[in-house]
MDTraj code that builds the backbone (N, CA, C; nanometers):
import mdtraj as md
import numpy as np

residues = "MET GLU GLN MET GLU THR GLU GLY ARG THR PRO ARG LYS ARG ARG ALA ILE LEU ALA ALA ALA THR GLU VAL PHE LEU GLN HIS GLY TYR LEU GLY ALA SER MET ASP GLU VAL ALA ALA LYS ALA GLY VAL SER LYS GLN THR VAL TYR LYS GLN PHE GLU ASN LYS GLU ARG LEU PHE ALA GLU ILE VAL LEU GLY THR SER ASP GLN LEU MET ASP GLY LEU LEU GLN ALA TYR VAL ASP THR LEU GLU GLY ALA ALA ASP ALA ARG GLU ALA LEU ARG ALA LEU ALA LEU ARG LEU LEU GLN SER LEU THR ALA ASP GLY VAL LEU GLN LEU ARG ARG LEU VAL ILE ALA GLU ALA ASP ARG PHE PRO GLU VAL CYS GLY ALA TRP PHE ASP SER GLY PHE GLU LYS SER LEU ASP ALA LEU GLY GLN ALA LEU THR ARG LEU SER ASP ARG GLY LEU LEU ARG GLU LEU ASP ASP PRO THR LEU ALA ALA TYR GLN PHE ALA GLY LEU VAL MET TYR LYS PRO MET ASN ARG ALA MET PHE ALA GLY THR ARG GLN ARG PRO LYS PRO GLY GLU LEU GLU GLY LEU ALA ASP ARG ALA VAL ASP VAL PHE LEU ALA ALA TYR GLY LEU GLU SER PRO ALA ARG".split()
xyz = np.array([
    [-1.4435, -2.2495, 3.1632],
    [-1.4408, -2.1026, 3.1714],
    [-1.2975, -2.0515, 3.1560],
    [-1.2042, -2.1191, 3.2253],
    [-1.0645, -2.0773, 3.2169],
    [-1.0123, -2.0922, 3.0743],
    [-1.0552, -2.2024, 3.0034],
    [-1.0100, -2.2227, 2.8663],
    [-1.0610, -2.1114, 2.7755],
    [-1.1886, -2.0712, 2.7927],
    [-1.2456, -1.9639, 2.7120],
    [-1.1706, -1.8334, 2.7327],
    [-1.1332, -1.8039, 2.8589],
    [-1.0601, -1.6819, 2.8883],
    [-0.9224, -1.6864, 2.8225],
    [-0.8584, -1.8060, 2.8271],
    [-0.7272, -1.8207, 2.7652],
    [-0.7358, -1.7994, 2.6157],
    [-0.8388, -1.8578, 2.5515],
    [-0.8568, -1.8413, 2.4080],
    [-0.8829, -1.6959, 2.3715],
    [-0.9462, -1.6227, 2.4634],
    [-0.9706, -1.4817, 2.4375],
    [-0.8451, -1.3984, 2.4516],
    [-0.7595, -1.4366, 2.5466],
    [-0.6357, -1.3616, 2.5691],
    [-0.5359, -1.3829, 2.4558],
    [-0.5318, -1.5026, 2.4007],
    [-0.4310, -1.5349, 2.2992],
    [-0.4415, -1.4465, 2.1760],
    [-0.5601, -1.4287, 2.1160],
    [-0.5685, -1.3365, 2.0012],
    [-0.5305, -1.1936, 2.0372],
    [-0.5661, -1.1508, 2.1575],
    [-0.5297, -1.0148, 2.1993],
    [-0.3785, -1.0012, 2.2113],
    [-0.3144, -1.1018, 2.2684],
    [-0.1685, -1.0991, 2.2804],
    [-0.1040, -1.0983, 2.1417],
    [-0.1588, -1.1774, 2.0515],
    [-0.1036, -1.1849, 1.9166],
    [-0.1134, -1.0498, 1.8466],
    [-0.2296, -0.9843, 1.8596],
    [-0.2465, -0.8513, 1.7997],
    [-0.1513, -0.7506, 1.8626],
    [-0.1333, -0.7595, 1.9934],
    [-0.0428, -0.6674, 2.0626],
    [0.1012, -0.6881, 2.0170],
    [0.1399, -0.8135, 1.9980],
    [0.2759, -0.8428, 1.9516],
    [0.2961, -0.7898, 1.8100],
    [0.1994, -0.8114, 1.7228],
    [0.2110, -0.7631, 1.5845],
    [0.2199, -0.6113, 1.5800],
    [0.1391, -0.5441, 1.6609],
    [0.1427, -0.3975, 1.6634],
    [0.2778, -0.3482, 1.7152],
    [0.3257, -0.4102, 1.8210],
    [0.4544, -0.3699, 1.8772],
    [0.5682, -0.4002, 1.7802],
    [0.5653, -0.5171, 1.7177],
    [0.6708, -0.5554, 1.6250],
    [0.6729, -0.4650, 1.5025],
    [0.5555, -0.4267, 1.4551],
    [0.5491, -0.3349, 1.3414],
    [0.6198, -0.2048, 1.3754],
    [0.5915, -0.1511, 1.4924],
    [0.6560, -0.0277, 1.5364],
    [0.8071, -0.0449, 1.5464],
    [0.8516, -0.1556, 1.6036],
    [0.9945, -0.1781, 1.6245],
    [1.0669, -0.1991, 1.4916],
    [1.0096, -0.2804, 1.4028],
    [1.0735, -0.3050, 1.2731],
    [1.0803, -0.1778, 1.1897],
    [0.9739, -0.0993, 1.1898],
    [0.9743, 0.0239, 1.1110],
    [1.0749, 0.1245, 1.1658],
    [1.0935, 0.1244, 1.2966],
    [1.1845, 0.2203, 1.3584],
    [1.3302, 0.1788, 1.3433],
    [1.3584, 0.0491, 1.3568],
    [1.4972, 0.0031, 1.3641],
    [1.5415, -0.0826, 1.2457],
    [1.4486, -0.1235, 1.1585],
    [1.4842, -0.2177, 1.0537],
    [1.4907, -0.3589, 1.1082],
    [1.5125, -0.4554, 1.0189],
    [1.5128, -0.5953, 1.0628],
    [1.6304, -0.6241, 1.1551],
    [1.7501, -0.5877, 1.1142],
    [1.8676, -0.6209, 1.1939],
    [1.8671, -0.5492, 1.3283],
    [1.8179, -0.4270, 1.3315],
    [1.8186, -0.3506, 1.4548],
    [1.7038, -0.3822, 1.5484],
    [1.6045, -0.4559, 1.4979],
    [1.4881, -0.4882, 1.5808],
    [1.5235, -0.5932, 1.6851],
    [1.4786, -0.5708, 1.8067],
    [1.5062, -0.6614, 1.9178],
    [1.3766, -0.7284, 1.9631],
    [1.3809, -0.8601, 1.9781],
    [1.2638, -0.9320, 2.0278],
    [1.2346, -0.8935, 2.1724],
    [1.3375, -0.8540, 2.2461],
    [1.3147, -0.8053, 2.3822],
    [1.2315, -0.6778, 2.3796],
    [1.2626, -0.5873, 2.2875],
    [1.1868, -0.4627, 2.2782],
    [1.0445, -0.4897, 2.2321],
    [1.0270, -0.5829, 2.1386],
    [0.8921, -0.6197, 2.0938],
    [0.8102, -0.6697, 2.2123],
    [0.8681, -0.7581, 2.2903],
    [0.7975, -0.8135, 2.4057],
    [0.7616, -0.7036, 2.5058],
    [0.8566, -0.6129, 2.5319],
    [0.8311, -0.5054, 2.6274],
    [0.7192, -0.4141, 2.5803],
    [0.7211, -0.3777, 2.4520],
    [0.6164, -0.2889, 2.4001],
    [0.4802, -0.3580, 2.3979],
    [0.4798, -0.4896, 2.3754],
    [0.3537, -0.5633, 2.3704],
    [0.3024, -0.5984, 2.5091],
    [0.3869, -0.5833, 2.6099],
    [0.3458, -0.6156, 2.7452],
    [0.3360, -0.7651, 2.7710],
    [0.4220, -0.8424, 2.7014],
    [0.4236, -0.9878, 2.7195],
    [0.5683, -1.0316, 2.7409],
    [0.5847, -1.1580, 2.7728],
    [0.7202, -1.2119, 2.7898],
    [0.7787, -1.2455, 2.6526],
    [0.9121, -1.2509, 2.6465],
    [0.9760, -1.2900, 2.5205],
    [0.9385, -1.4335, 2.4847],
    [0.9179, -1.5170, 2.5856],
    [0.8757, -1.6549, 2.5620],
    [0.7413, -1.6578, 2.4897],
    [0.6508, -1.5674, 2.5268],
    [0.5201, -1.5597, 2.4605],
    [0.5348, -1.5183, 2.3145],
    [0.6256, -1.4263, 2.2879],
    [0.6492, -1.3842, 2.1493],
    [0.6944, -1.5025, 2.0657],
    [0.7900, -1.5787, 2.1166],
    [0.8415, -1.6928, 2.0413],
    [0.7375, -1.8048, 2.0311],
    [0.6526, -1.8159, 2.1298],
    [0.5463, -1.9168, 2.1250],
    [0.4479, -1.8847, 2.0128],
    [0.4227, -1.7573, 1.9926],
    [0.3273, -1.7152, 1.8908],
    [0.3889, -1.7154, 1.7505],
    [0.5162, -1.6798, 1.7379],
    [0.5732, -1.6551, 1.6051],
    [0.7004, -1.7332, 1.5737],
    [0.7431, -1.8200, 1.6617],
    [0.8553, -1.9112, 1.6381],
    [0.9903, -1.8416, 1.6346],
    [1.0049, -1.7388, 1.5486],
    [1.1329, -1.6701, 1.5398],
    [1.1125, -1.5302, 1.4808],
    [1.2199, -1.4559, 1.4757],
    [1.2155, -1.3172, 1.4278],
    [1.1765, -1.3103, 1.2802],
    [1.2272, -1.4036, 1.2007],
    [1.1950, -1.4053, 1.0578],
    [1.0455, -1.4272, 1.0360],
    [0.9873, -1.5179, 1.1122],
    [0.8441, -1.5457, 1.0995],
    [0.7618, -1.4235, 1.1382],
    [0.8039, -1.3559, 1.2419],
    [0.7341, -1.2355, 1.2852],
    [0.7418, -1.1282, 1.1765],
    [0.8585, -1.1114, 1.1170],
    [0.8750, -1.0153, 1.0083],
    [0.7824, -1.0486, 0.8913],
    [0.7752, -1.1767, 0.8547],
    [0.6897, -1.2193, 0.7438],
    [0.5432, -1.1895, 0.7731],
    [0.5008, -1.2134, 0.8955],
    [0.3611, -1.1870, 0.9335],
    [0.3281, -1.0390, 0.9173],
    [0.4206, -0.9534, 0.9551],
    [0.3980, -0.8091, 0.9452],
    [0.3907, -0.7665, 0.7995],
    [0.4851, -0.8104, 0.7197],
    [0.4892, -0.7693, 0.5791],
    [0.3645, -0.8156, 0.5049],
    [0.3291, -0.9422, 0.5208],
    [0.2149, -0.9956, 0.4470],
    [0.0832, -0.9408, 0.5007],
    [0.0759, -0.9175, 0.6307],
    [-0.0463, -0.8610, 0.6879],
    [-0.0700, -0.7181, 0.6416],
    [0.0358, -0.6390, 0.6362],
    [0.0197, -0.5011, 0.5905],
    [-0.0100, -0.4958, 0.4410],
    [0.0394, -0.5936, 0.3655],
    [0.0070, -0.6013, 0.2231],
    [-0.1429, -0.6183, 0.2042],
    [-0.2036, -0.7044, 0.2843],
    [-0.3488, -0.7246, 0.2760],
    [-0.4237, -0.5968, 0.3107],
    [-0.3772, -0.5260, 0.4126],
    [-0.4433, -0.4014, 0.4518],
    [-0.4349, -0.2968, 0.3422],
    [-0.3180, -0.2832, 0.2812],
    [-0.3019, -0.1883, 0.1720],
    [-0.3913, -0.2240, 0.0545],
    [-0.3974, -0.3520, 0.0216],
    [-0.4799, -0.3980, -0.0891],
    [-0.6260, -0.3652, -0.0643],
    [-0.6732, -0.3907, 0.0550],
    [-0.8128, -0.3605, 0.0880],
    [-0.8417, -0.2113, 0.0724],
    [-0.7494, -0.1276, 0.1186],
    [-0.7695, 0.0165, 0.1072],
    [-0.7714, 0.0643, -0.0368],
    [-0.6837, 0.0083, -0.1208],
    [-0.6802, 0.0482, -0.2609],
    [-0.8051, 0.0026, -0.3348],
    [-0.8494, -0.1195, -0.3088],
    [-0.9713, -0.1674, -0.3729],
    [-1.0904, -0.0794, -0.3365],
    [-1.0969, -0.0381, -0.2099],
    [-1.2057, 0.0495, -0.1686],
    [-1.1973, 0.1845, -0.2374],
    [-1.0753, 0.2351, -0.2577],
    [-1.0578, 0.3625, -0.3275],
    [-1.1079, 0.3529, -0.4709],
    [-1.0824, 0.2407, -0.5381],
    [-1.1310, 0.2239, -0.6755],
    [-1.2838, 0.2240, -0.6791],
    [-1.3427, 0.1551, -0.5833],
    [-1.4892, 0.1503, -0.5778],
    [-1.5459, 0.2896, -0.5514],
    [-1.4901, 0.3582, -0.4542],
    [-1.5431, 0.4884, -0.4134],
    [-1.5332, 0.5928, -0.5239],
    [-1.4286, 0.5857, -0.6069],
    [-1.4042, 0.6934, -0.7036],
    [-1.4451, 0.6588, -0.8466],
    [-1.4324, 0.5329, -0.8865],
    [-1.4528, 0.4979, -1.0270],
    [-1.5857, 0.4294, -1.0566],
    [-1.6332, 0.3478, -0.9640],
    [-1.7564, 0.2750, -0.9912],
    [-1.8754, 0.3723, -0.9942],
    [-1.9497, 0.3700, -1.1034],
    [-2.0662, 0.4571, -1.1174],
    [-2.0325, 0.5991, -1.1575],
    [-1.9040, 0.6267, -1.1852],
    [-1.8652, 0.7633, -1.2229],
    [-1.9268, 0.8013, -1.3566],
    [-1.9609, 0.9286, -1.3679],
    [-2.0184, 0.9798, -1.4929],
    [-1.9191, 1.0653, -1.5703],
    [-1.8106, 1.1071, -1.5061],
    [-1.7118, 1.1933, -1.5691],
    [-1.5731, 1.1369, -1.5415],
    [-1.5003, 1.1018, -1.6477],
    [-1.3708, 1.0359, -1.6302],
    [-1.2702, 1.1261, -1.5602],
    [-1.2631, 1.2518, -1.5992],
    [-1.1647, 1.3420, -1.5403],
    [-1.1896, 1.3597, -1.3904],
    [-1.3125, 1.3820, -1.3550],
    [-1.3462, 1.4016, -1.2137],
    [-1.3161, 1.2767, -1.1322],
    [-1.3515, 1.1598, -1.1873],
    [-1.3296, 1.0343, -1.1151],
    [-1.1817, 1.0042, -1.0997],
    [-1.1055, 1.0218, -1.2068],
    [-0.9618, 0.9928, -1.2008],
    [-0.8894, 1.0909, -1.1090],
    [-0.9332, 1.2150, -1.1076],
    [-0.8710, 1.3119, -1.0168],
    [-0.8981, 1.2731, -0.8716],
    [-1.0210, 1.2295, -0.8431],
    [-1.0536, 1.1870, -0.7073],
    [-0.9692, 1.0666, -0.6675],
    [-0.9499, 0.9734, -0.7601],
    [-0.8668, 0.8568, -0.7305],
    [-0.7214, 0.8979, -0.7107],
    [-0.6715, 0.9865, -0.7961],
    [-0.5332, 1.0317, -0.7820],
    [-0.5086, 1.0923, -0.6447],
    [-0.6010, 1.1720, -0.5978],
    [-0.5856, 1.2332, -0.4656],
    [-0.5890, 1.1282, -0.3551],
    [-0.6756, 1.0276, -0.3687],
    [-0.6802, 0.9198, -0.2688],
    [-0.5471, 0.8461, -0.2647],
    [-0.4903, 0.8174, -0.3823],
    [-0.3617, 0.7482, -0.3863],
    [-0.2515, 0.8330, -0.3240],
    [-0.2487, 0.9602, -0.3584],
    [-0.1453, 1.0489, -0.3054],
    [-0.1544, 1.0603, -0.1536],
    [-0.2739, 1.0714, -0.1027],
    [-0.2916, 1.0884, 0.0411],
    [-0.2613, 0.9603, 0.1182],
    [-0.3026, 0.8459, 0.0642],
    [-0.2860, 0.7206, 0.1378],
    [-0.1457, 0.6632, 0.1235],
    [-0.0877, 0.6689, 0.0035],
    [0.0408, 0.6035, -0.0192],
    [0.1604, 0.6878, 0.0233],
    [0.1375, 0.8159, 0.0549],
    [0.2461, 0.8970, 0.1098],
    [0.2334, 0.9132, 0.2613],
    [0.1450, 0.8359, 0.3222],
    [0.1358, 0.8360, 0.4688],
    [0.2664, 0.7825, 0.5274],
    [0.3055, 0.8339, 0.6420],
    [0.4352, 0.7980, 0.7011],
    [0.4523, 0.6467, 0.7162],
    [0.3496, 0.5796, 0.7686],
    [0.3614, 0.4361, 0.7919],
    [0.3803, 0.3568, 0.6646],
    [0.3134, 0.3979, 0.5574],
    [0.3272, 0.3283, 0.4289],
    [0.4672, 0.3476, 0.3726],
    [0.5181, 0.4694, 0.3811],
    [0.6533, 0.4964, 0.3313],
    [0.7583, 0.4191, 0.4117],
    [0.7422, 0.4152, 0.5428],
    [0.8369, 0.3418, 0.6267],
    [0.8331, 0.1927, 0.5952],
    [0.7135, 0.1407, 0.5730],
    [0.7007, -0.0006, 0.5387],
    [0.7652, -0.0293, 0.4035],
    [0.7446, 0.0590, 0.3072],
    [0.8044, 0.0405, 0.1753],
    [0.9575, 0.0370, 0.1851],
    [1.0140, 0.1273, 0.2643],
    [1.1591, 0.1270, 0.2828],
    [1.2061, -0.0036, 0.3461],
    [1.1311, -0.0506, 0.4447],
    [1.1688, -0.1745, 0.5133],
    [1.1677, -0.2922, 0.4169],
    [1.0631, -0.3028, 0.3359],
    [1.0523, -0.4143, 0.2412],
    [1.1656, -0.4084, 0.1393],
    [1.1942, -0.2904, 0.0863],
    [1.3021, -0.2761, -0.0117],
    [1.4366, -0.3117, 0.0510],
    [1.4582, -0.2657, 0.1738],
    [1.5866, -0.2896, 0.2407],
    [1.6114, -0.4384, 0.2650],
    [1.5027, -0.5152, 0.2848],
    [1.5184, -0.6564, 0.3193],
    [1.4872, -0.7501, 0.2029],
    [1.4727, -0.6940, 0.0815],
    [1.4328, -0.7763, -0.0335],
    [1.5347, -0.8857, -0.0648],
    [1.6647, -0.8571, -0.0513],
    [1.7664, -0.9588, -0.0786],
    [1.7727, -1.0632, 0.0321],
    [1.7451, -1.0219, 0.1536],
    [1.7513, -1.1151, 0.2677],
    [1.6297, -1.2085, 0.2663],
    [1.5128, -1.1532, 0.2305],
    [1.3885, -1.2307, 0.2310],
    [1.3149, -1.2124, 0.0978],
    [1.3711, -1.2651, -0.0103],
    [1.3110, -1.2405, -0.1419],
    [1.1686, -1.2944, -0.1562],
    [1.1387, -1.4065, -0.0934],
    [1.0045, -1.4631, -0.1072],
    [0.9013, -1.3774, -0.0346],
    [0.9350, -1.3355, 0.0857],
    [0.8407, -1.2542, 0.1641],
    [0.8197, -1.1185, 0.0987],
    [0.9295, -1.0520, 0.0642],
    [0.9182, -0.9185, 0.0058],
    [0.8600, -0.9244, -0.1347],
    [0.8923, -1.0308, -0.2082],
    [0.8308, -1.0493, -0.3389],
    [0.6817, -1.0705, -0.3278],
    [0.6381, -1.1414, -0.2244],
    [0.4948, -1.1624, -0.2034],
    [0.4252, -1.0310, -0.1703],
    [0.4951, -0.9412, -0.0997],
    [0.4377, -0.8086, -0.0707],
    [0.4094, -0.7346, -0.2008],
    [0.5003, -0.7454, -0.2967],
    [0.4794, -0.6821, -0.4275],
    [0.3673, -0.7521, -0.5041],
    [0.3738, -0.8855, -0.5102],
    [0.2776, -0.9602, -0.5922],
    [0.1352, -0.9486, -0.5399],
    [0.1189, -0.9660, -0.4082],
    [-0.0163, -0.9698, -0.3517],
    [-0.0690, -0.8313, -0.3172],
    [0.0198, -0.7322, -0.3155],
    [-0.0238, -0.5967, -0.2839],
    [-0.0192, -0.5065, -0.4050],
    [0.0985, -0.4584, -0.4379],
    [0.1145, -0.3594, -0.5439],
    [0.0643, -0.4104, -0.6783],
    [0.1148, -0.5259, -0.7236],
    [0.0792, -0.5747, -0.8568],
    [-0.0676, -0.6155, -0.8642],
    [-0.1158, -0.6832, -0.7625],
    [-0.2560, -0.7248, -0.7619],
    [-0.3491, -0.6042, -0.7618],
    [-0.3103, -0.4985, -0.6906],
    [-0.3945, -0.3787, -0.6863],
    [-0.3997, -0.3104, -0.8228],
    [-0.2900, -0.3163, -0.8979],
    [-0.2899, -0.2545, -1.0298],
    [-0.3666, -0.3389, -1.1309],
    [-0.3671, -0.4699, -1.1146],
    [-0.4557, -0.5538, -1.1954],
    [-0.6016, -0.5139, -1.1714],
    [-0.6349, -0.4921, -1.0452],
    [-0.7715, -0.4514, -1.0112],
    [-0.8038, -0.3132, -1.0669],
    [-0.7055, -0.2218, -1.0625],
    [-0.7268, -0.0891, -1.1204],
    [-0.7481, -0.1008, -1.2711],
    [-0.6725, -0.1880, -1.3373],
    [-0.6927, -0.2088, -1.4803],
    [-0.8341, -0.2546, -1.5112],
    [-0.8884, -0.3412, -1.4281],
    [-1.0264, -0.3874, -1.4470],
    [-1.1249, -0.2724, -1.4277],
    [-1.0979, -0.1868, -1.3288],
    [-1.1854, -0.0717, -1.3054],
    [-1.1794, 0.0261, -1.4225],
    [-1.0602, 0.0463, -1.4784],
    [-1.0471, 0.1340, -1.5946],
    [-1.1187, 0.0756, -1.7160],
    [-1.1156, -0.0573, -1.7288],
    [-1.1882, -0.1229, -1.8375],
    [-1.3376, -0.0965, -1.8265],
    [-1.3885, -0.0962, -1.7042],
    [-1.5321, -0.0684, -1.6872],
    [-1.5647, 0.0756, -1.7244],
    [-1.4705, 0.1683, -1.6992],
    [-1.4908, 0.3057, -1.7471],
    [-1.4948, 0.3084, -1.8994],
    [-1.4076, 0.2323, -1.9611],
    [-1.4056, 0.2242, -2.1069],
    [-1.5354, 0.1632, -2.1594],
    [-1.5822, 0.0588, -2.0949],
    [-1.7060, -0.0070, -2.1377],
    [-1.8261, 0.0873, -2.1286],
    [-1.8191, 0.1828, -2.0355],
    [-1.9296, 0.2788, -2.0207],
    [-1.9102, 0.4003, -2.1113],
    [-1.8074, 0.3974, -2.1954],
    [-1.7866, 0.5060, -2.2905],
    [-1.7179, 0.6275, -2.2333],
    [-1.6445, 0.6107, -2.1224],
    [-1.5769, 0.7241, -2.0601],
    [-1.4284, 0.7298, -2.0944],
    [-1.3740, 0.6191, -2.1448],
    [-1.2350, 0.6136, -2.1917],
    [-1.2319, 0.5412, -2.3252],
    [-1.1193, 0.5564, -2.3958],
    [-1.0985, 0.4777, -2.5161],
    [-1.0878, 0.3298, -2.4803],
    [-1.0994, 0.2445, -2.5786],
    [-1.0788, 0.1028, -2.5544],
    [-0.9334, 0.0800, -2.5121],
    [-0.9146, -0.0006, -2.4079],
    [-0.7816, -0.0239, -2.3526],
    [-0.7243, -0.1544, -2.4066],
    [-0.6158, -0.1456, -2.4825],
    [-0.5523, -0.2656, -2.5351],
    [-0.4875, -0.3476, -2.4234],
    [-0.4321, -0.2785, -2.3243],
    [-0.3648, -0.3450, -2.2119],
    [-0.4040, -0.2714, -2.0838],
    [-0.5148, -0.3125, -2.0215],
    [-0.5654, -0.2394, -1.9042],
    [-0.4660, -0.2318, -1.7884],
    [-0.3909, -0.3397, -1.7642],
    [-0.2953, -0.3365, -1.6533],
    [-0.1829, -0.2384, -1.6812],
    [-0.1365, -0.2326, -1.8057],
    [-0.0350, -0.1340, -1.8412],
    [-0.0886, 0.0074, -1.8216],
    [-0.2134, 0.0308, -1.8593],
    [-0.2742, 0.1625, -1.8382],
    [-0.2784, 0.1961, -1.6900],
    [-0.3069, 0.0957, -1.6069],
    [-0.3095, 0.1178, -1.4620],
    [-0.1708, 0.1529, -1.4098],
    [-0.0684, 0.0825, -1.4567],
    [0.0694, 0.1139, -1.4179],
    [0.1054, 0.2569, -1.4594],
    [0.0654, 0.2943, -1.5787],
    [0.0975, 0.4283, -1.6272],
    [0.0267, 0.5345, -1.5436],
    [-0.0989, 0.5113, -1.5093],
    [-0.1707, 0.6075, -1.4265],
    [-0.1050, 0.6206, -1.2896],
    [-0.0765, 0.5072, -1.2271],
    [-0.0135, 0.5105, -1.0948],
    [0.1232, 0.5773, -1.1013],
    [0.1990, 0.5516, -1.2078],
    [0.3299, 0.6144, -1.2209],
    [0.3201, 0.7647, -1.2362],
    [0.2269, 0.8099, -1.3172],
    [0.2076, 0.9540, -1.3352],
    [0.1719, 1.0220, -1.2028],
    [0.0909, 0.9536, -1.1239],
    [0.0453, 1.0115, -0.9972],
    [0.1538, 1.0069, -0.8907],
    [0.2215, 0.8903, -0.8767],
    [0.3005, 0.8647, -0.7575],
    [0.4508, 0.8815, -0.7745],
    [0.5021, 0.8865, -0.8965],
    [0.6476, 0.8789, -0.9139],
    [0.7202, 0.9912, -0.8387],
    [0.6803, 1.1148, -0.8590],
    [0.7525, 1.2259, -0.7968],
    [0.7417, 1.2259, -0.6448],
    [0.6202, 1.2255, -0.5870],
    [0.6144, 1.2343, -0.4398],
    [0.6690, 1.1102, -0.3704],
    [0.6510, 0.9922, -0.4310],
    [0.6996, 0.8703, -0.3674],
    [0.8517, 0.8670, -0.3642],
    [0.9150, 0.8977, -0.4768],
    [1.0603, 0.8938, -0.4806],
    [1.1222, 1.0023, -0.3938],
    [1.0631, 1.1184, -0.3908],
    [1.1158, 1.2239, -0.3049],
    [1.1080, 1.1824, -0.1585],
    [0.9943, 1.1247, -0.1207],
    [0.9776, 1.0835, 0.0183],
    [1.0695, 0.9678, 0.0533],
    [1.0927, 0.8765, -0.0420],
    [1.1790, 0.7624, -0.0145],
    [1.3224, 0.8072, 0.0121],
    [1.3677, 0.9108, -0.0579],
    [1.5056, 0.9560, -0.0417],
    [1.5198, 1.0655, 0.0640],
    [1.4219, 1.1550, 0.0701],
    [1.4330, 1.2697, 0.1600],
    [1.3778, 1.2416, 0.2991],
    [1.3037, 1.1323, 0.3147],
    [1.2491, 1.0995, 0.4460],
    [1.1063, 1.1473, 0.4623],
    [1.0395, 1.0921, 0.5629],
    [0.8985, 1.1218, 0.5840],
    [0.8753, 1.2650, 0.6331],
    [0.9800, 1.3316, 0.6803],
    [0.9621, 1.4696, 0.7257],
    [0.9469, 1.5670, 0.6088],
    [0.9845, 1.5225, 0.4899],
    [0.9715, 1.6062, 0.3704],
    [0.8280, 1.5943, 0.3196],
    [0.7428, 1.6845, 0.3649],
    [0.6011, 1.6784, 0.3315],
    [0.5696, 1.7666, 0.2119],
    [0.4656, 1.7321, 0.1349],
    [0.4270, 1.8156, 0.0204],
    [0.3857, 1.9560, 0.0653],
    [0.4115, 2.0526, -0.0219],
    [0.3690, 2.1894, 0.0048],
    [0.2183, 2.2023, -0.0151],
    [0.1543, 2.3013, 0.0457],
    [0.0094, 2.3194, 0.0275],
    [-0.0277, 2.3291, -0.1204],
    [-0.1251, 2.2500, -0.1610],
    [-0.1718, 2.2518, -0.2984],
    [-0.0912, 2.1661, -0.3943],
    [0.0234, 2.1120, -0.3477],
    [0.1095, 2.0365, -0.4388],
    [0.0441, 1.9066, -0.4840],
    [-0.0192, 1.8346, -0.3917],
    [-0.0816, 1.7084, -0.4298],
    [-0.1946, 1.7303, -0.5293],
    [-0.2699, 1.8361, -0.5093],
    [-0.3794, 1.8657, -0.6019],
    [-0.3247, 1.8946, -0.7419],
    [-0.2140, 1.9700, -0.7473],
    [-0.1525, 1.9996, -0.8754],
    [-0.0992, 1.8744, -0.9439],
    [-0.0373, 1.7852, -0.8668],
    [0.0114, 1.6597, -0.9224],
    [-0.1027, 1.5754, -0.9766],
    [-0.2129, 1.5714, -0.9033],
    [-0.3290, 1.4950, -0.9485],
    [-0.3825, 1.5504, -1.0799],
    [-0.3929, 1.6810, -1.0898],
    [-0.4447, 1.7432, -1.2120],
    [-0.3560, 1.7116, -1.3320],
    [-0.2242, 1.7280, -1.3148],
    [-0.1330, 1.7051, -1.4273],
    [-0.1309, 1.5577, -1.4671],
    [-0.1358, 1.4691, -1.3705],
    [-0.1365, 1.3259, -1.4007],
    [-0.2602, 1.2880, -1.4817],
    [-0.3741, 1.3400, -1.4425],
    [-0.4978, 1.3100, -1.5147],
    [-0.4933, 1.3699, -1.6548],
    [-0.4374, 1.4904, -1.6697],
    [-0.4240, 1.5517, -1.8022],
    [-0.3459, 1.4600, -1.8964],
    [-0.2316, 1.4111, -1.8500],
    [-0.1467, 1.3274, -1.9345],
    [-0.2141, 1.1934, -1.9638],
    [-0.2760, 1.1349, -1.8625],
    [-0.3425, 1.0058, -1.8822],
    [-0.4555, 1.0179, -1.9843],
    [-0.5359, 1.1223, -1.9735],
    [-0.6477, 1.1394, -2.0667],
    [-0.5995, 1.1779, -2.2059],
    [-0.4815, 1.2373, -2.2142],
    [-0.4253, 1.2650, -2.3470],
    [-0.4004, 1.1354, -2.4227],
    [-0.3732, 1.0290, -2.3493],
    [-0.3492, 0.8989, -2.4121],
    [-0.4759, 0.8136, -2.4201],
    [-0.5592, 0.8202, -2.3167],
    [-0.6712, 0.7265, -2.3069],
    [-0.8091, 0.7926, -2.3059],
    [-0.8144, 0.9226, -2.3078],
    [-0.9434, 0.9900, -2.3102],
    [-1.0112, 0.9777, -2.4453],
    [-1.1384, 1.0079, -2.4502],
    [-1.2147, 0.9950, -2.5743],
    [-1.1657, 1.0891, -2.6821],
    [-1.1045, 1.1998, -2.6419],
    [-1.0566, 1.2954, -2.7405],
    [-0.9090, 1.2757, -2.7731],
    [-0.8485, 1.1701, -2.7211],
    [-0.7075, 1.1464, -2.7503],
    [-0.6918, 1.0974, -2.8937],
    [-0.5764, 1.1226, -2.9555],
    [-0.5550, 1.0794, -3.0946],
    [-0.5643, 0.9271, -3.1063],
    [-0.6119, 0.8806, -3.2177],
    [-0.6206, 0.7371, -3.2415],
    [-0.4810, 0.6756, -3.2458],
    [-0.4661, 0.5564, -3.1889],
    [-0.3356, 0.4911, -3.1864],
    [-0.3311, 0.3788, -3.2887],
])
top = md.Topology()
chain = top.add_chain()
for i, resn in enumerate(residues, 1):
    res = top.add_residue(resn, chain, resSeq=i)
    for name in ("N", "CA", "C"):
        top.add_atom(name, md.element.get_by_symbol(name[0]), res)
traj = md.Trajectory(xyz[None], top)
């Protein structure tokens, strides 16, 4: 009975440490993050933190890679919700653009992106994996979803689906993402701005890939 209780407590402690460490790393960065503060916020001893994660670098890697998986899951669900079974390309792409704008400009996502970029030289493998398994993999999946729109006759044939996905994401996210990265999370979009960005991004994308776009 005691062993079962211990096994139940360990996953809870691990989740508490990860949640606390995420908050501390996002607030202070890697160098400013203190394992003492992580332990205090998680309600465990520092010895327990090190028992679970060995060292600060390992804890950082767990946070980065774990959040990459969460982001990937959310993006894949957005593609399913907006593009699969769609009957109108413009309507579907606009719905997806709004989902991307709303989810990827969330404060926590922006803070995580800054953290990964700031530590890319210190931890190239970990931060590179965040890009490969999150951002790049999600755009490969978006390219596949766009191909299915093309197969259903809603877009032109795509010579390079992943490139089309990169172009769509860039049209949607470049302005608000870069502004937020430099101006900080307190710089929020004005009312109606995200909707306008979504509309213009879809206009440009369909000018290149829509059925009425000029032949290439």
